[in-house]
C-alpha positions in Angstrom: 0.0 0.0 0.0 1.2 3.5 -0.9 2.0 5.7 2.2 1.3 9.4 2.0 3.7 11.6 4.1 0.5 13.5 5.2 -1.0 10.4 6.8 -2.0 10.7 10.4 -0.9 7.9 12.6 -3.5 8.3 15.4 -7.1 9.4 15.4 -8.0 12.5 17.5 -10.1 11.8 20.6 -13.9 11.7 20.1 -14.3 14.2 22.9 -12.5 16.9 20.8 -15.1 16.4 18.1 -17.9 16.8 20.6 -16.4 19.9 22.1 -15.9 21.5 18.7 -19.5 20.8 17.7 -20.8 22.2 21.0 -18.7 25.4 20.6 -19.9 26.0 17.0 -23.6 25.5 17.9 -23.2 27.9 20.8 -21.9 30.5 18.3 -24.9 30.4 16.2 -28.1 28.7 17.4 -30.5 30.9 15.3 -30.6 32.3 11.8 -30.5 36.1 11.7 -31.8 37.9 8.6 -29.4 39.9 6.3 -31.1 43.1 5.3 -28.3 45.6 5.1 -24.5 46.0 4.8 -24.0 45.8 8.6 -25.8 42.4 8.7 -23.7 41.3 5.8 -20.4 42.3 7.4 -21.4 40.5 10.6 -21.8 37.3 8.7 -18.5 37.8 6.9 -16.7 38.5 10.2 -18.2 35.4 11.8 -17.0 33.2 8.9 -13.5 34.7 9.2 -13.5 34.0 13.0 -14.4 30.4 12.3 -11.6 30.1 9.8 -9.1 31.6 12.3 -10.2 29.4 15.2 -10.3 26.1 13.3 -7.6 26.7 10.6 -5.7 23.5 11.5 -8.6 21.3 12.6 -10.6 18.8 10.5 -12.7 17.3 13.2 -15.9 19.4 13.2 -18.8 20.2 11.0 -20.6 23.5 10.7 -24.2 23.4 11.8 -26.8 23.9 9.0 -27.8 27.3 10.6 -24.6 28.7 9.1 -25.6 27.6 5.6 -28.9 29.5 6.0 -27.1 32.6 7.2 -24.6 32.3 4.3 -27.5 32.0 1.8 -29.2 35.0 3.3 -26.0 37.0 2.9 -25.7 35.8 -0.7 -29.2 36.9 -1.5 -28.6 40.4 -0.1 -25.2 40.6 -2.0 -26.8 39.6 -5.3 -29.5 42.2 -4.9 -27.7 45.2 -3.4 -24.0 44.3 -2.9 -20.8 45.3 -4.7 -18.9 42.9 -6.9 -16.5 42.2 -4.1 -19.4 41.5 -1.7 -20.9 39.1 -4.1 -17.6 37.3 -4.2 -17.4 37.2 -0.4 -20.9 35.8 -0.3 -20.0 33.0 -2.7 -16.9 32.3 -0.7 -19.0 31.8 2.4 -21.0 29.1 0.7 -17.8 27.5 -0.6 -16.4 27.5 2.9 -19.5 25.7 4.2 -19.6 23.1 1.5 -15.9 22.4 1.7 -16.3 21.9 5.5 -19.0 19.3 4.7 -16.9 17.7 1.9 -19.6 18.4 -0.8 -17.2 18.2 -3.6 -19.7 18.9 -6.4 -20.8 22.2 -4.8 -17.2 23.2 -4.1 -16.2 22.6 -7.7 -19.2 24.6 -9.0 -18.6 27.6 -6.8 -14.8 27.6 -7.0 -14.7 27.6 -10.8 -17.3 30.4 -10.9 -15.2 32.5 -8.5 -11.9 31.7 -10.1 -13.1 32.6 -13.6 -13.4 36.2 -12.4 -10.0 38.0 -12.9 -10.7 40.4 -9.9 -11.1 37.4 -7.6 -7.5 36.3 -8.3 -6.3 39.5 -6.7 -7.8 38.8 -3.2 -6.4 36.4 -0.6 -9.6 34.2 -0.6 -8.4 32.9 -4.0 -5.8 30.8 -2.2 -8.3 29.0 0.1 -10.6 28.6 -2.9 -7.8 26.9 -4.9 -7.0 24.7 -1.9 -10.7 23.6 -1.7 -10.9 23.0 -5.4 -7.6 21.0 -5.4 -8.8 18.8 -2.5 -12.3 18.3 -4.1 -10.9 17.2 -7.4 -8.7 14.7 -5.6 -11.6 13.4 -3.5 -13.8 12.6 -6.5 -11.0 11.3 -8.7 -10.7 14.2 -11.1 -6.9 13.9 -11.1 -6.2 15.5 -14.5 -8.1 18.6 -13.3 -6.1 18.5 -10.1 -2.9 18.7 -12.2 -4.2 21.8 -13.8 -5.1 23.5 -10.5 -2.0 22.6 -8.5 0.5 25.0 -10.2 -2.0 27.9 -9.9 -2.6 27.0 -6.3 1.1 27.2 -5.6 1.5 30.5 -7.5 -1.4 32.2 -5.6 -0.1 30.9 -2.3 3.2 32.5 -2.9 1.5 35.7 -4.2 -0.3 36.1 -0.9 2.5 35.4 1.6 2.3 31.5 1.8 -0.9 31.5 3.8 -1.6 27.8 3.2 1.5 26.1 2.0 4.9 26.8 3.6 7.6 28.7 1.8 9.8 25.6 1.3 6.9 23.5 0.0 7.6 21.4 -3.1 4.7 19.8 -5.1 6.7 16.7 -6.0 4.8 14.4 -3.6 1.4 15.8 -4.5 2.1 15.3 -8.2 3.5 11.9 -7.6 0.3 10.8 -5.8 -1.9 12.1 -8.6 0.1 10.3 -11.3 0.1 7.1 -9.2 -3.7 7.2 -9.0 -3.8 7.8 -12.7 -1.5 4.7 -13.1 1.1 6.8 -14.9 3.8 5.1 -12.9 6.8 6.5 -14.7 5.8 10.1 -14.0 4.8 9.2 -10.5 8.2 7.7 -9.9 10.0 10.7 -11.3 8.3 13.0 -8.8 8.7 10.5 -5.9 12.4 10.5 -6.7 12.6 14.3 -6.6 10.8 14.3 -3.2 13.1 11.6 -1.9 16.1 13.6 -2.9 14.7 16.6 -1.0 14.1 14.6 2.1 17.6 13.0 2.0 19.2 16.4 1.5 17.4 17.7 4.6 18.3 14.7 6.7 14.8 13.4 7.0 15.7 9.7 6.7 12.3 8.2 7.6 10.5 10.2 5.1 13.2 9.4 2.5 12.5 5.7 3.2 8.8 6.3 2.7 9.5 7.7 -0.7 11.7 4.7 -1.6 8.7 2.5 -0.7 6.5 4.5 -3.0 9.1 4.3 -5.8 9.1 0.5 -5.4 5.3 0.5 -5.7 5.6 2.2 -9.1 7.9 -0.5 -10.3 5.5 -3.1 -9.0 2.7 -1.4 -10.8 4.6 -1.8 -14.1 5.4 -5.4 -13.3 9.1 -4.9 -12.8 9.3 -7.0 -9.6 13.1 -7.3 -9.5 13.5 -3.5 -9.5 10.7 -3.2 -7.0 12.5 -5.6 -4.6 15.8 -3.8 -5.0 14.1 -0.5 -4.1 12.2 -2.0 -1.1 15.5 -3.3 0.3 16.9 0.2 -0.1 13.9 1.5 1.9 14.6 -1.0 4.7 18.3 0.0 4.8 17.3 3.6 5.2 14.7 2.7 7.9 17.4 0.9 9.9 19.4 4.1 10.2 16.5 6.5 10.7 16.2 8.3 14.0 13.5 10.3 15.7 11.1 12.2 13.5 9.2 15.4 14.4 5.9 14.0 13.1 5.9 10.2 13.0 6.2 8.3 16.3 8.6 5.4 16.9 5.7 3.0 17.0 4.5 4.2 13.5 8.1 3.9 12.1 8.2 0.3 13.3 4.8 -0.3 11.7 6.0 1.2 8.4 9.0 -1.2 8.5 6.5 -4.0 8.7 4.6 -2.6 5.7 7.8 -2.5 3.6 8.6 -6.1 4.6 5.1 -7.1 3.8 5.4 -5.6 0.3 8.5 -7.7 -0.2 6.8 -10.8 1.1 3.8 -10.3 -1.3 6.2 -10.3 -4.3 8.1 -13.3 -2.9 4.7 -15.1 -2.4 3.9 -14.6 -6.1 7.3 -15.9 -7.0 6.7 -19.1 -4.9 8.8 -18.2 -1.8 6.2 -18.7 1.0 8.4 -19.8 3.9 8.7 -16.5 5.9 5.7 -14.6 4.5 3.2 -15.7 7.2 5.2 -14.2 10.1 5.7 -11.0 8.1 2.0 -10.6 7.4 1.1 -11.3 11.1 3.5 -8.5 12.2 1.8 -6.1 9.8 -1.6 -7.0 11.1 -0.5 -6.4 14.7 1.2 -3.0 14.0 -1.5 -1.7 11.7 -4.1 -2.3 14.4 -1.9 -0.5 17.0 -1.5 2.7 14.8 -5.0 2.6 13.5 -4.7 1.9 9.8 -7.6 -0.4 9.0 -7.1 -0.4 5.2 -3.6 -1.9 5.7 -5.0 -4.4 8.2 -7.6 -5.4 5.6 -4.9 -6.0 2.9 -2.8 -7.9 5.4 -5.7 -10.2 6.2 -6.1 -10.9 2.5 -2.3 -11.6 2.2 -2.5 -13.9 5.2 -5.5 -15.8 3.7 -3.6 -16.3 0.4 -0.5 -17.6 2.4 -2.6 -20.2 4.3 -4.3 -21.2 1.0 -0.9 -21.8 -0.6 0.0 -23.9 2.4 -3.1 -26.0 1.9 -4.8 -24.7 5.0 -8.1 -23.6 3.5 -10.0 -23.3 6.8 -7.5 -20.9 8.3 -7.4 -19.0 5.0 -11.2 -18.7 5.1 -11.0 -17.2 8.6 -8.6 -14.4 7.6 -10.5 -13.7 4.4 -13.8 -13.4 6.4 -12.0 -11.0 8.8 -11.0 -8.9 5.8 -14.5 -8.8 4.5 -15.9 -7.8 7.9 -13.4 -5.0 8.3 -14.0 -3.7 4.8 -17.7 -3.3 5.7 -16.7 -0.8 8.4 -14.0 1.0 6.5 -15.1 1.0 2.9 -12.6 0.0 0.2 -14.1 -1.4 -3.0 -10.7 -2.6 -4.4 -10.0 -4.5 -1.2 -13.5 -5.9 -1.2 -13.1 -7.3 -4.8 -9.7 -8.9 -3.8 -11.3 -10.4 -0.7 -14.3 -11.9 -2.6 -12.0 -13.3 -5.3 -9.8 -14.9 -2.7 -12.9 -16.2 -0.9 -14.0 -17.9 -4.1 -10.6 -19.6 -4.4 -10.9 -20.9 -0.9 -14.4 -22.3 -1.5 -13.2 -23.9 -4.8 -10.4 -25.6 -2.7 -12.9 -27.1 -0.3 -15.2 -28.1 -3.2 -18.0 -25.6 -2.4 -18.6 -24.8 -6.0 -22.0 -23.0 -5.5 -20.7 -20.5 -3.0 -17.4 -20.1 -4.9 -19.4 -19.2 -8.0 -21.4 -16.6 -6.0 -18.2 -14.9 -4.7 -16.7 -15.0 -8.2 -19.7 -13.0 -9.4 -19.4 -10.6 -6.4 -15.8 -10.0 -7.2 -16.4 -9.5 -11.0 -19.3 -7.2 -10.3 -17.3 -5.0 -8.1 -14.4 -4.9 -10.7 -16.8 -4.1 -13.5 -18.5 -1.4 -11.3 -15.1 0.2 -10.6 -14.3 0.2 -14.3 -17.6 1.9 -15.1 -17.1 4.4 -12.3 -13.6 5.2 -13.6 -14.9 5.6 -17.2 -17.7 7.8 -16.0 -15.3 10.0 -14.0 -13.2 10.5 -17.1 -16.3 11.5 -19.0 -17.5 13.9 -16.2 -14.1 15.3 -15.9 -13.9 16.0 -19.6 -17.4 17.5 -19.7 -17.1 19.5 -16.5 -19.6 22.4 -16.9 -17.5 24.9 -14.9 -13.8 24.9 -15.7 -12.1 28.1 -14.7 -8.8 27.1 -16.4 -10.5 26.6 -19.7 -12.6 29.7 -19.1 -9.6 31.8 -18.4 -7.9 30.5 -21.6 -11.0 31.3 -23.7 -11.3 34.8 -22.2 -7.6 35.5 -22.9 -8.0 34.3 -26.5 -11.1 36.4 -27.1 -9.4 39.4 -25.7 -6.4 38.9 -27.9 -8.7 38.6 -31.0 -10.6 41.7 -30.1 -7.5 43.6 -29.4 -6.1 42.6 -32.8 -9.3 43.6 -34.5 -9.3 47.0 -32.8 -5.7 47.4 -33.6 -6.3 46.9 -37.3 -9.2 49.3 -37.4 -7.3 52.0 -35.5 -4.3 51.4 -37.8 -6.4 52.2 -40.9 -7.7 55.5 -39.4 -4.2 56.4 -38.2 -2.8 55.9 -41.7 -5.4 58.2 -43.2 -5.0 60.8 -40.4 -1.3 60.8 -40.6 -1.4 61.2 -44.4 -3.5 64.4 -44.0 -1.5 65.7 -41.1 1.8 65.1 -43.0 0.7 67.2 -45.9 -0.5 70.1 -43.8 2.4 70.0 -41.4 5.0 69.7 -44.1 3.8 73.0 -45.7 3.5 74.7 -42.3 6.8 73.6 -41.1 8.5 74.5 -44.3 7.3 78.1 -43.9 8.1 78.3 -40.2 11.2 76.3 -40.0 13.8 79.0 -40.4 12.1 81.4 -37.9 11.6 78.6 -35.4 15.2 77.4 -35.7 16.5 80.9 -35.1 14.3 81.4 -32.1 15.2 78.0 -30.7 18.9 78.7 -31.0 18.5 82.0 -29.2 16.5 80.5 -26.4 18.9 77.6 -26.0 21.8 80.0 -25.7 20.0 82.0 -23.0 19.0 78.8 -21.1 22.5 77.4 -21.3 24.0 80.6 -19.9 21.5 80.8 -17.1 22.0 77.2 -16.2 25.8 77.7 -16.1 25.5 80.7 -13.9 23.2 78.9 -11.5 25.5 75.9 -11.3 28.4 78.2 -10.5 26.4 79.9 -7.8 25.3 76.6 -6.2 28.9 75.3 -6.3 30.1 78.5 -4.6 27.4 78.3 -1.9 28.1 74.6 -1.3 31.9 75.3 -1.2 31.4 78.2 1.3 29.1 76.1 3.6 31.5 73.2 3.6 34.5 75.5 4.3 32.5 77.2 7.2 31.6 73.8 8.7 35.2 72.7 8.4 36.4 76.0 10.0 34.0 75.6 12.9 35.1 72.0 13.3 38.8 73.0 13.3 38.2 75.7 15.9 36.5 73.2 18.1 39.3 70.8 17.6 41.8 73.4 18.7 39.8 74.3 21.7 39.5 70.6 22.7 43.3 70.5 23.4 42.9 73.4 25.9 39.9 72.0 27.8 40.6 69.8 30.8 37.1 69.5 32.1 35.7 66.2 30.9 32.1 67.5 30.7 33.1 70.4 28.4 35.3 68.2 26.3 32.3 65.9 25.8 30.1 68.8 24.8 32.7 69.9 22.2 33.0 66.3 20.9 29.2 66.2 20.6 29.2 69.5 18.7 31.9 68.2 16.3 29.8 65.1 15.8 26.7 67.2 15.0 28.7 69.4 12.5 30.0 66.2 10.8 26.4 65.0 10.6 25.2 68.3 9.1 28.1 68.2 6.6 27.1 64.6 5.6 23.4 65.6 5.1 24.4 68.7 3.2 26.7 66.7 0.9 24.0 64.2 0.1 21.4 66.9 -0.7 23.9 68.9 -2.8 24.2 65.9 -5.1 20.5 66.1 -5.9 20.4 69.9 -6.4 18.0 72.6 -5.4 14.3 72.4 -5.8 14.3 68.7 -6.7 12.9 65.5 -5.2 15.2 63.1 -3.3 15.2 59.3 -3.5 14.9 58.6 0.2 16.0 54.9 0.0 19.5 55.9 -1.3 19.5 59.0 0.9 18.8 57.1 4.1 21.2 54.3 3.3 24.1 56.7 2.7 23.4 58.7 5.9 23.1 55.6 8.1 26.2 54.0 6.6 28.2 57.2 7.0 27.4 57.5 10.7 27.9 53.8 11.4 31.3 54.0 9.7 32.2 57.0 11.9 31.4 55.0 15.0 33.1 51.8 13.6 30.0 49.9 14.9 28.8 46.4 14.1 25.2 47.1 13.0 22.8 45.4 10.7 20.9 48.1 8.7 17.5 47.6 7.1 16.0 50.5 5.2 12.6 50.3 3.5 11.8 53.5 1.6 11.6 52.3 -2.0 9.4 54.5 -4.2 9.6 57.2 -1.5 10.6 60.5 -3.0 10.5 63.7 -1.0 11.1 67.3 -1.9 14.6 68.5 -1.0 13.2 71.1 1.4 11.7 68.3 3.5 14.6 65.9 3.0 17.0 68.2 5.0 15.1 68.1 8.4 14.2 64.4 7.8 17.8 63.5 7.2 18.9 65.4 10.3 16.2 63.6 12.4 17.6 60.2 11.1 21.2 61.3 11.9 20.2 62.2 15.4 18.3 58.9 15.9 21.2 56.8 14.6 23.7 58.7 16.6 21.7 58.2 19.8 21.3 54.5 19.1 25.0 54.0 18.5 26.0 56.1 21.6 23.4 55.0 24.1 21.0 52.3 23.0 23.3 49.9 21.3 26.5 50.4 23.2 26.1 47.2 25.1 24.8 45.1 22.2 27.2 42.8 20.4 25.2 43.0 17.2 22.9 46.0 16.7 20.0 46.1 14.4 18.6 49.4 13.0 15.4 49.5 10.9 14.2 52.5 9.0 10.8 52.8 7.3 9.3 55.6 5.2 6.0 55.2 3.3 3.1 57.2 2.0 -0.2 56.9 3.8 -3.0 58.8 2.0 -1.8 62.5 1.9 0.8 62.1 4.7 4.1 60.4 5.2 4.8 57.8 7.9 8.3 57.5 9.3 9.4 54.7 11.7 12.8 54.1 13.3 13.6 51.1 15.5 16.7 49.6 17.1 17.2 46.5 19.4 19.1 48.5 22.1 18.3 49.2 25.7 15.4 51.5 24.8 14.1 55.0 25.6 15.4 55.0 29.2 19.0 54.8 28.0 18.5 57.9 25.9 16.5 60.0 28.4 18.9 59.1 31.3 21.7 60.9 29.4 21.8 64.7 29.1 23.0 64.8 25.5 20.3 62.2 24.7 17.7 64.7 26.0 19.2 67.5 23.9 18.9 65.2 20.9 15.2 64.6 21.6 14.7 68.3 21.9 16.5 68.8 18.5 14.3 66.1 17.0 11.2 67.9 18.3 12.2 71.2 16.6 12.9 69.4 13.3 9.5 67.6 13.5 7.8 70.9 14.1 9.6 72.3 11.0 8.0 69.4 9.0 4.6 70.2 10.5 4.4 66.7 12.0 3.8 64.8 15.2 6.0 62.1 16.8 6.0 59.6 19.6 8.5 57.1 21.0 8.2 53.8 22.9 10.0 50.7 24.1 9.4 47.3 22.6 12.5 45.2 22.5 14.4 48.4 21.8 13.8 52.0 21.0 10.9 52.9 18.6 10.4 56.3 17.1 7.3 57.0 14.9 6.4 60.2 13.0 3.6 61.4 10.8 4.1 64.5 8.7 
């Protein structure tokens, strides 16, 4: 039997089911009407809360009162809601039917939602694709599942991996689909990719489970020698596997019995029956312990076949009867057909031809029924009424044809229009060209001269400012040598640091020029790195200000605020940290800007307890006032500064 890495080795306690049901019923014991948008939003929020509470649970069913509420919400949305509200109402219904495993309803609603391009831009599209993928699998529409799976993975990535983890690979899912389609070569290819991934990550037990599945693909193709070789590789891997974060030691031992049983089944067909009986008995025992009745059923059938080959028909009949009884409780038509066929062989052996014929008919009837169901599924899958993949393709093709047609029509009119315009403009331009050329040359000369003069002026201003700052810094440096008081020396050092900071900001803004906009991502990064280099600090810097451009008049105080914050962090907040982290964020919110600064230092107290830190905060307050903004600071695993302006 093929083993899925998603199999659960133990059932959840029944009491958990009961508690879940009681909780849900207590949430909604009556059906409230939906007559306005407030009622509609209440239903939407209630559904979201259910999703949040039971995201990882599969042991409850929503009461039917929820379906009635969802239908009421859908009726209101269809009559008075927006396009988005209609989609939310349909998604409510899909959520209910998915919870009740009504695959037909899920497929119908999901394809209707996913065929709308706008729905692919909302997070609910991921859960919808998850439900559609599961429903296709549940009813055997495996080819449809292969179409949905890539889009499911794509949308999951688009909306932040809300269902599948970031490191998820679809090898195993694809392999299981191909195996069920009996496309064993493709199934094996994907099982091998998944096995390699498990082996690379050191997950030896899961690697062994993939080897078992690979062996089953060889067995499905009738290559028993290759199957045996791979089964033995799986046993070798199992012998060296340690603890697993999901599968218990008991389950790992059971899985070892399963692999040994698979080997014994092939050996049995090849005439080697000596050790098979003990192997099958171990599998029966362990499958009962871990709660896998389908494996127990198959092991009963194998045990019955073994006793029959050992000419012990009565014991064989006992195990076959056990398999038939267990299958009635845990439905498995394939196992039922095998059990009936084996029962017929046993009855033939003991010369009970009448009952043997009856069981032969039972087995053949089940096999024929399975074949008809398989054929019917293929027909239904091919003729599926709602198929959003096909619908999207047809819509794209129709749009392309319409676009091409419109393009040709416009091209014809453009050619005619251009021809007329060319004739008129040629005459006009010919008459005006000399005058326009002379005027253009004169204007270009004036503009070039003005630009050159402005550039010289800006350069002179920048040069003077820089010289003045350097002069002041030099004077302070000279004074430092004559000051013995440590406090005054510290004040002078702080002043020099502030002058260097202002010089750094001024240099940055001069590169952009006057009356321009400033790329704040680059501006912030250069300022922070410059100050960090001055302190020779070990700091990890994260700046998020992409697409943020600010007028140079606002960039100056904003840059000085950042300089002061970084300086305070390096001097006070991060001085005891081995590895500091500084995060800077600037983004547009409606008509205002939002600025956030954070470090992982000792927090606001370290700044406020220091006199120069208080002065820095006062300077920040003045700069924020210049921007016409407001600010606040707090402690949360470090110092946080937030400003709106």
